[in-house]
N, C-alpha and C positions, 0 to 999 in steps of 0.2 A: 555495729554496733547495731543486733537488732529484738525489741524485746517481742513475744508469745505472750499475746495477757487473754488475758481466762478471767472476763466475768461472771460470776457465777452468783445465782436465788437456788438456797439457803427452805425450805420445809425449817417450819420449828421444832415439830412432832423430830428432826432426819439432824439435826443442828452438834449437835453435838457426838456424835456420830461419827460421822463426814468432819466432819473439826481432824476430830482424836488423826482419821483413816489416812487424810492428808497428807493430816500432821510427820507421820510416822509413817508414813507407806506410800503413798502417793507420789507424791514431790517426788522422794528419793529413788521412783525407778523412770519420774519422766527424767531425775538425773542423768540415770547409769546407764540413759540413752547412748548417753557418750556427747549427746546431739549442745546442745548451753550447758553456760561455767558456772550461771547461779542462778536463784530462786528468790523468790520474794514475795509474800504474802497478808497481804493487807487486807481488813475490814473496811464498808464501806457507809459515813457514816451518816447518810441521810438516811432515812424511812421509804423504807417501797411502800407502793397503794399496796400493796401483792402480798404485804406481808412477808414472812421472813430471813432469812441476812444475807447480805453478801456480802462478798468477797470480794477482790482481785487478785489474781494471781501472777506474775511478772517473773518469765523466764527468759530470760541472757542468751544471746547466741550472735557468732560470729558475722555470720554471712546468711543472708536470703535464701546460695544456696543449703545449706550449714539446715534452713529449717526446709525447702521445700523438702529435702529425706527423709526429717524425723514425717512430712506427710508419711513421705510415702510409704516406707518404715516400719513408724513406730506409732501412728496418729491414730490409729480407731484401730487398734487391738489393747489401747489405754483409756479413749476414750464406752469403744468397748464395758471393764471392768465399773467405772463407769455408772451407766447404764443397771446392767446387771447386778450390784445393786442399794440403788438410790431412786434406779426410776422418775420417775416424772420428781419425784421432791423433790429435784435435786436439774433446773433451768442454770443454761450457760448458751456465752456467743463470745466467739475470740475475736481480738482483731491483729493485730501488726504494726511495731508500731517501729521503725528508726529512728533511733537515737544519735542525735540530729548534738548534739554539742552535749556535757556532760561536767559540772558546775561543784568545787568539792569548799566550801570555808573550816 
């Protein structure tokens, strides 16, 4: 299993609108690609020097090949939505994580 992690810093003046859009539209659009089994949105609790609010959105996928398909077929279109709506008010960087083990109590 892999996690596609998107860490996002959002300017204060766009925060509430962006947060609502993420929860009501964007995350659902990413899941609708059929390439991810679930999504988790977390707020980063460390304050940023640049201000704003920081979140990590984690999408789980079954394998690296499916993630590559997402990059080839869907990522650009979905990133363009963010850029069109929020421009420089949202700064994101992406990482890929491989799940080595998963423990629950």
